[in-house]
NUGU-840321 format. One record per residue (C-alpha): residue in three letters; x negated, y, z. Coordinates in steps of 0.2 Angstrom, whole numbers, plus 5000, padded with zeros to 4 digits. Each point is the difference from the previous one (the first is absolute). Layout:
<dokols>
<dokol mifi="Ala" u="X" v="Y" w="Z"/>
...
</dokols>
This chain:
<dokols>
<dokol mifi="Ser" u="5165" v="4980" w="4925"/>
<dokol mifi="Asn" u="4995" v="5001" w="4981"/>
<dokol mifi="Leu" u="4982" v="5003" w="5004"/>
<dokol mifi="Asn" u="4998" v="4985" w="5011"/>
<dokol mifi="Arg" u="5010" v="4989" w="4989"/>
<dokol mifi="Leu" u="4988" v="5005" w="4986"/>
<dokol mifi="Leu" u="4985" v="4997" w="5011"/>
<dokol mifi="Asn" u="5006" v="4983" w="5006"/>
<dokol mifi="Asn" u="5015" v="4990" w="4994"/>
<dokol mifi="Lys" u="4997" v="4988" w="5014"/>
<dokol mifi="Gln" u="5009" v="5011" w="5013"/>
<dokol mifi="Glu" u="5008" v="5016" w="5004"/>
<dokol mifi="Asn" u="4992" v="5011" w="5013"/>
<dokol mifi="Tyr" u="5007" v="5016" w="5006"/>
<dokol mifi="Val" u="4997" v="5012" w="5015"/>
<dokol mifi="Arg" u="5014" v="4995" w="5010"/>
<dokol mifi="Pro" u="5014" v="5013" w="5003"/>
<dokol mifi="Ala" u="4996" v="5001" w="5019"/>
<dokol mifi="Leu" u="4982" v="5005" w="4996"/>
<dokol mifi="Phe" u="5005" v="5012" w="4986"/>
<dokol mifi="Leu" u="5012" v="5009" w="5012"/>
<dokol mifi="Leu" u="4987" v="5001" w="5014"/>
<dokol mifi="Leu" u="4988" v="5008" w="4987"/>
<dokol mifi="Ile" u="5013" v="5013" w="4995"/>
<dokol mifi="Ile" u="5002" v="5004" w="5018"/>
<dokol mifi="Leu" u="4982" v="5001" w="5003"/>
<dokol mifi="Leu" u="4998" v="5012" w="4985"/>
<dokol mifi="Ser" u="5014" v="5011" w="5004"/>
<dokol mifi="Ser" u="4994" v="5002" w="5018"/>
<dokol mifi="Met" u="4983" v="5006" w="4995"/>
<dokol mifi="Pro" u="4995" v="5018" w="5002"/>
<dokol mifi="Val" u="4999" v="5010" w="4984"/>
<dokol mifi="His" u="4983" v="5005" w="5003"/>
<dokol mifi="Ala" u="4986" v="4987" w="5000"/>
<dokol mifi="Thr" u="4982" v="5001" w="5005"/>
<dokol mifi="Asp" u="4988" v="4999" w="4985"/>
<dokol mifi="Asn" u="4982" v="5000" w="5006"/>
<dokol mifi="Asn" u="4994" v="5000" w="4982"/>
<dokol mifi="Ser" u="4989" v="4985" w="5005"/>
<dokol mifi="Asn" u="4996" v="4985" w="4988"/>
<dokol mifi="Ser" u="5013" v="4987" w="5006"/>
<dokol mifi="Ser" u="4989" v="4986" w="4993"/>
<dokol mifi="Glu" u="4986" v="5005" w="5011"/>
<dokol mifi="Thr" u="5011" v="5004" w="5016"/>
<dokol mifi="Gln" u="5004" v="4986" w="5013"/>
<dokol mifi="Leu" u="5018" v="5002" w="5005"/>
<dokol mifi="Thr" u="5001" v="4998" w="5019"/>
<dokol mifi="Lys" u="5016" v="4996" w="5010"/>
<dokol mifi="Thr" u="4999" v="5017" w="5008"/>
<dokol mifi="Ala" u="4999" v="5008" w="4983"/>
<dokol mifi="Ala" u="5015" v="4990" w="4993"/>
<dokol mifi="Ile" u="5010" v="5006" w="5016"/>
<dokol mifi="Glu" u="4996" v="5018" w="4996"/>
<dokol mifi="Ala" u="5004" v="4998" w="4982"/>
<dokol mifi="Leu" u="5017" v="4992" w="5003"/>
<dokol mifi="Lys" u="5005" v="5011" w="5015"/>
<dokol mifi="Gly" u="5018" v="5005" w="5000"/>
<dokol mifi="Ile" u="5006" v="4983" w="4995"/>
<dokol mifi="Gln" u="5011" v="4990" w="5012"/>
<dokol mifi="Gly" u="4989" v="4985" w="5000"/>
<dokol mifi="Glu" u="4984" v="4993" w="5008"/>
<dokol mifi="Val" u="4984" v="4997" w="4991"/>
<dokol mifi="Leu" u="4995" v="4982" w="5005"/>
<dokol mifi="Ser" u="4984" v="4997" w="4990"/>
<dokol mifi="Val" u="4989" v="5006" w="4986"/>
<dokol mifi="Asp" u="4990" v="4989" w="4989"/>
<dokol mifi="Pro" u="4991" v="5001" w="4983"/>
<dokol mifi="Ala" u="5013" v="4995" w="4986"/>
<dokol mifi="Glu" u="4997" v="4988" w="4986"/>
<dokol mifi="Val" u="5000" v="5016" w="4989"/>
<dokol mifi="Pro" u="4983" v="5008" w="5000"/>
<dokol mifi="Gly" u="5001" v="5017" w="5009"/>
<dokol mifi="Leu" u="5016" v="4997" w="5008"/>
<dokol mifi="Tyr" u="5005" v="4995" w="5018"/>
<dokol mifi="Leu" u="5014" v="4989" w="5005"/>
<dokol mifi="Val" u="5010" v="5009" w="5015"/>
<dokol mifi="Thr" u="5013" v="4990" w="5009"/>
<dokol mifi="Met" u="5013" v="5010" w="5009"/>
<dokol mifi="Lys" u="5014" v="4994" w="5011"/>
<dokol mifi="Met" u="5017" v="5009" w="4995"/>
<dokol mifi="Gln" u="5017" v="4995" w="5005"/>
<dokol mifi="Asn" u="4995" v="4983" w="5007"/>
<dokol mifi="Lys" u="4991" v="4996" w="4983"/>
<dokol mifi="Val" u="4981" v="5000" w="4997"/>
<dokol mifi="Val" u="4997" v="5010" w="4983"/>
<dokol mifi="Pro" u="4985" v="4999" w="4990"/>
<dokol mifi="Ile" u="4994" v="5016" w="4991"/>
<dokol mifi="Tyr" u="4984" v="5006" w="4992"/>
<dokol mifi="Leu" u="4990" v="5015" w="5003"/>
<dokol mifi="Asp" u="4984" v="5006" w="4992"/>
<dokol mifi="Gly" u="4984" v="5002" w="5011"/>
<dokol mifi="Ser" u="5003" v="5018" w="5003"/>
<dokol mifi="Gly" u="5018" v="4998" w="5006"/>
<dokol mifi="Ser" u="5005" v="5013" w="4987"/>
<dokol mifi="Tyr" u="5010" v="4988" w="4988"/>
<dokol mifi="Leu" u="5013" v="4988" w="5004"/>
<dokol mifi="Phe" u="5005" v="4985" w="4988"/>
<dokol mifi="Thr" u="5016" v="4990" w="5002"/>
<dokol mifi="Gly" u="5008" v="4987" w="4989"/>
<dokol mifi="Asn" u="4994" v="4984" w="4992"/>
<dokol mifi="Val" u="4982" v="4997" w="4999"/>
<dokol mifi="Ile" u="4998" v="4985" w="4988"/>
<dokol mifi="Arg" u="4983" v="4990" w="4998"/>
<dokol mifi="Leu" u="4999" v="4996" w="4982"/>
<dokol mifi="Lys" u="4989" v="4985" w="5000"/>
<dokol mifi="Asp" u="5014" v="4990" w="5009"/>
<dokol mifi="Arg" u="5015" v="5011" w="4998"/>
<dokol mifi="Lys" u="5001" v="5001" w="5019"/>
<dokol mifi="Asn" u="5011" v="5014" w="5007"/>
<dokol mifi="Leu" u="4988" v="5005" w="5014"/>
<dokol mifi="Thr" u="5013" v="5013" w="5008"/>
<dokol mifi="Glu" u="5013" v="4987" w="5001"/>
<dokol mifi="Asp" u="4988" v="4987" w="5007"/>
<dokol mifi="His" u="4994" v="5011" w="5014"/>
<dokol mifi="Tyr" u="5018" v="5005" w="5004"/>
<dokol mifi="Gln" u="5005" v="4981" w="5001"/>
<dokol mifi="Arg" u="4985" v="4996" w="5011"/>
<dokol mifi="Leu" u="5003" v="5014" w="5012"/>
<dokol mifi="Asn" u="5019" v="4997" w="5001"/>
<dokol mifi="Pro" u="5003" v="4981" w="5001"/>
<dokol mifi="Val" u="5017" v="4993" w="4998"/>
<dokol mifi="Asp" u="5009" v="4992" w="5016"/>
<dokol mifi="Ile" u="5003" v="4983" w="4992"/>
<dokol mifi="Ser" u="5012" v="4996" w="5015"/>
<dokol mifi="Thr" u="5012" v="5012" w="4992"/>
<dokol mifi="Ile" u="5001" v="4990" w="4984"/>
<dokol mifi="Pro" u="5014" v="4987" w="5001"/>
<dokol mifi="Leu" u="4995" v="4983" w="4992"/>
<dokol mifi="Asp" u="5017" v="4991" w="5000"/>
<dokol mifi="Asp" u="5002" v="5002" w="4982"/>
<dokol mifi="Ala" u="4982" v="4996" w="4995"/>
<dokol mifi="Leu" u="4995" v="4986" w="4989"/>
<dokol mifi="Ile" u="4985" v="4991" w="5006"/>
<dokol mifi="Val" u="4985" v="4994" w="4991"/>
<dokol mifi="Gly" u="4990" v="4989" w="5012"/>
<dokol mifi="Ser" u="5005" v="4993" w="5016"/>
<dokol mifi="Pro" u="5011" v="5009" w="5013"/>
<dokol mifi="Lys" u="4988" v="4993" w="5013"/>
<dokol mifi="Ala" u="4985" v="5010" w="4993"/>
<dokol mifi="Thr" u="4992" v="5012" w="5011"/>
<dokol mifi="Gln" u="4996" v="5013" w="4987"/>
<dokol mifi="Arg" u="5016" v="5008" w="4994"/>
<dokol mifi="Ile" u="4999" v="5012" w="4985"/>
<dokol mifi="Ile" u="5015" v="5009" w="4993"/>
<dokol mifi="Val" u="5002" v="5003" w="4981"/>
<dokol mifi="Phe" u="5012" v="5011" w="4993"/>
<dokol mifi="Thr" u="5004" v="4993" w="4982"/>
<dokol mifi="Asp" u="5012" v="5003" w="4986"/>
<dokol mifi="Pro" u="5007" v="4985" w="4989"/>
<dokol mifi="His" u="4997" v="5011" w="4984"/>
<dokol mifi="Cys" u="4983" v="5006" w="5004"/>
<dokol mifi="Pro" u="4986" v="4992" w="4989"/>
<dokol mifi="Tyr" u="4987" v="5003" w="5013"/>
<dokol mifi="Cys" u="5011" v="4993" w="5014"/>
<dokol mifi="Ser" u="5002" v="4984" w="4990"/>
<dokol mifi="Lys" u="4981" v="4999" w="4998"/>
<dokol mifi="Leu" u="4997" v="5003" w="5018"/>
<dokol mifi="His" u="5012" v="4987" w="5005"/>
<dokol mifi="Lys" u="4990" v="4987" w="4992"/>
<dokol mifi="Val" u="4985" v="5006" w="5009"/>
<dokol mifi="Leu" u="5009" v="4999" w="5017"/>
<dokol mifi="His" u="5003" v="4981" w="4996"/>
<dokol mifi="Glu" u="4981" v="4998" w="4997"/>
<dokol mifi="Ala" u="4996" v="5010" w="5016"/>
<dokol mifi="Val" u="5010" v="4988" w="5011"/>
<dokol mifi="Lys" u="4991" v="4985" w="4993"/>
<dokol mifi="Val" u="4983" v="5008" w="5003"/>
<dokol mifi="Asn" u="5006" v="5005" w="5018"/>
<dokol mifi="Pro" u="5015" v="4991" w="5007"/>
<dokol mifi="Asp" u="5000" v="5012" w="5015"/>
<dokol mifi="Leu" u="5007" v="5014" w="4988"/>
<dokol mifi="Ala" u="5018" v="5003" w="4997"/>
<dokol mifi="Phe" u="5007" v="5013" w="4988"/>
<dokol mifi="Tyr" u="5017" v="5007" w="5005"/>
<dokol mifi="Asn" u="5008" v="5006" w="4983"/>
<dokol mifi="Lys" u="5013" v="5014" w="5002"/>
<dokol mifi="Leu" u="5009" v="5004" w="4985"/>
<dokol mifi="Leu" u="5000" v="5018" w="4994"/>
<dokol mifi="Pro" u="5009" v="5003" w="4984"/>
<dokol mifi="Leu" u="4992" v="5016" w="4994"/>
<dokol mifi="Asn" u="5004" v="4996" w="4982"/>
<dokol mifi="Pro" u="5019" v="5003" w="4996"/>
<dokol mifi="Ser" u="5001" v="4983" w="4991"/>
<dokol mifi="Ser" u="4994" v="4991" w="5016"/>
<dokol mifi="Arg" u="5014" v="5005" w="5011"/>
<dokol mifi="Gln" u="5013" v="4987" w="4996"/>
<dokol mifi="Ile" u="4986" v="4986" w="4999"/>
<dokol mifi="Thr" u="4994" v="5005" w="5017"/>
<dokol mifi="Glu" u="5017" v="4999" w="5007"/>
<dokol mifi="Thr" u="5002" v="4983" w="4993"/>
<dokol mifi="Ile" u="4984" v="4994" w="5007"/>
<dokol mifi="Leu" u="5004" v="5007" w="5017"/>
<dokol mifi="Cys" u="5017" v="4993" w="5001"/>
<dokol mifi="Asn" u="4992" v="4983" w="4998"/>
<dokol mifi="Lys" u="4984" v="5004" w="5009"/>
<dokol mifi="Ser" u="4992" v="4990" w="4986"/>
<dokol mifi="Met" u="4981" v="5000" w="4996"/>
<dokol mifi="Asp" u="5005" v="4989" w="4985"/>
<dokol mifi="Gln" u="5011" v="5014" w="4993"/>
<dokol mifi="Leu" u="4986" v="5013" w="5003"/>
<dokol mifi="Glu" u="4988" v="4989" w="4990"/>
<dokol mifi="Met" u="5013" v="4998" w="4986"/>
<dokol mifi="Ala" u="5002" v="5019" w="4999"/>
<dokol mifi="Phe" u="4981" v="5002" w="4999"/>
<dokol mifi="Ala" u="5000" v="4987" w="4986"/>
<dokol mifi="Gly" u="5013" v="5011" w="4991"/>
<dokol mifi="Lys" u="5014" v="4988" w="5002"/>
<dokol mifi="Thr" u="5018" v="5005" w="5002"/>
<dokol mifi="Leu" u="5008" v="4999" w="5017"/>
<dokol mifi="Pro" u="5019" v="4999" w="5004"/>
<dokol mifi="Glu" u="5009" v="5015" w="5007"/>
<dokol mifi="Pro" u="4999" v="5002" w="5019"/>
<dokol mifi="Asn" u="5012" v="4990" w="5010"/>
<dokol mifi="Cys" u="5001" v="5011" w="5015"/>
<dokol mifi="Lys" u="5000" v="5018" w="5006"/>
<dokol mifi="Ser" u="4985" v="5006" w="5010"/>
<dokol mifi="Asp" u="4992" v="5017" w="5005"/>
<dokol mifi="Ile" u="4983" v="4992" w="5001"/>
<dokol mifi="Val" u="4994" v="5008" w="4983"/>
<dokol mifi="Glu" u="5005" v="5017" w="5006"/>
<dokol mifi="Lys" u="4992" v="4998" w="5016"/>
<dokol mifi="Asn" u="4984" v="4994" w="4992"/>
<dokol mifi="Leu" u="5000" v="5016" w="4989"/>
<dokol mifi="Val" u="5002" v="5011" w="5015"/>
<dokol mifi="Leu" u="4987" v="4991" w="5009"/>
<dokol mifi="Ala" u="4987" v="5002" w="4986"/>
<dokol mifi="Gln" u="5004" v="5018" w="4999"/>
<dokol mifi="Gln" u="4997" v="5002" w="5018"/>
<dokol mifi="Leu" u="4983" v="4991" w="4999"/>
<dokol mifi="Gly" u="4995" v="5010" w="4985"/>
<dokol mifi="Ile" u="5000" v="4985" w="4988"/>
<dokol mifi="Arg" u="5004" v="5006" w="4982"/>
<dokol mifi="Gly" u="4994" v="4986" w="4990"/>
<dokol mifi="Thr" u="4999" v="4981" w="4999"/>
<dokol mifi="Pro" u="4991" v="4989" w="5004"/>
<dokol mifi="Thr" u="4995" v="5007" w="5017"/>
<dokol mifi="Ile" u="4992" v="4990" w="5014"/>
<dokol mifi="Ile" u="5001" v="5004" w="5018"/>
<dokol mifi="Leu" u="4986" v="4992" w="5011"/>
<dokol mifi="Pro" u="5002" v="4994" w="5018"/>
<dokol mifi="Asn" u="4991" v="5016" w="5006"/>
<dokol mifi="Gly" u="5013" v="5011" w="4991"/>
<dokol mifi="Gln" u="4989" v="5005" w="4986"/>
<dokol mifi="Ile" u="5008" v="5002" w="4983"/>
<dokol mifi="Ser" u="4992" v="4994" w="4984"/>
<dokol mifi="Pro" u="5010" v="5004" w="4984"/>
<dokol mifi="Gly" u="4997" v="4991" w="4984"/>
<dokol mifi="Tyr" u="4995" v="4983" w="4993"/>
<dokol mifi="Lys" u="4985" v="4991" w="5007"/>
<dokol mifi="Pro" u="4991" v="4985" w="4993"/>
<dokol mifi="Leu" u="4997" v="4986" w="5011"/>
<dokol mifi="Asp" u="4982" v="5004" w="5006"/>
<dokol mifi="Glu" u="5005" v="5018" w="5004"/>
<dokol mifi="Leu" u="5016" v="4994" w="5009"/>
<dokol mifi="Leu" u="4991" v="4988" w="5011"/>
<dokol mifi="Glu" u="4987" v="5013" w="5004"/>
<dokol mifi="Leu" u="5014" v="5013" w="5004"/>
<dokol mifi="Val" u="5009" v="4988" w="5013"/>
<dokol mifi="Lys" u="4984" v="4995" w="5009"/>
</dokols>
């Protein structure tokens, strides 16, 4: 969104639609009346029992309650419709906070990060036949990268991928093309028709590519898949454990991420 783009041009983070819809359901199902014990929330320890009481009437199960990164708030995880949703309550259980919580020092979207960690992607559902590989196909650590030929930070990350496999030959990055930029659509089709890493790198370098010489539904399938996974920006990395990490990563951060 505009706020996140202003905060950090490296990536675009959003509360994914599935999380947003669950939160709408949560709010609409809450009783109109709420308990206000008039206590100072910063001095009150929220227990799981108290959280269950505060959120009663909601079709969901409170799984855990832990102090949040935000002083005075508690991170409550709830299982709703086969998803685990992070929400925030104050210490008294009188106030509910939803939406993006962004840590300003590193521009990290804490809400989205919690949601991703609580709901890992099943990577076996991601087809890799169309992926362009950086590294050895025999490498044991497979990382999936959704990338766009006209995305500047994708181009920057692509160079880092080549550096990473030199440092650790047991890494392989499977690049799935996701043309979120309208100007990338035809270029992506050309690259996929030829399954050409050379053409992808030519596109990253700003060179002109020929028109596609085949008809394929791969682009459309990748766009649908990205929507299902909640991917709304590029580059986006999916780790072997199913965790999603959006945005550009410098080499040291990428190597730490894939450990």
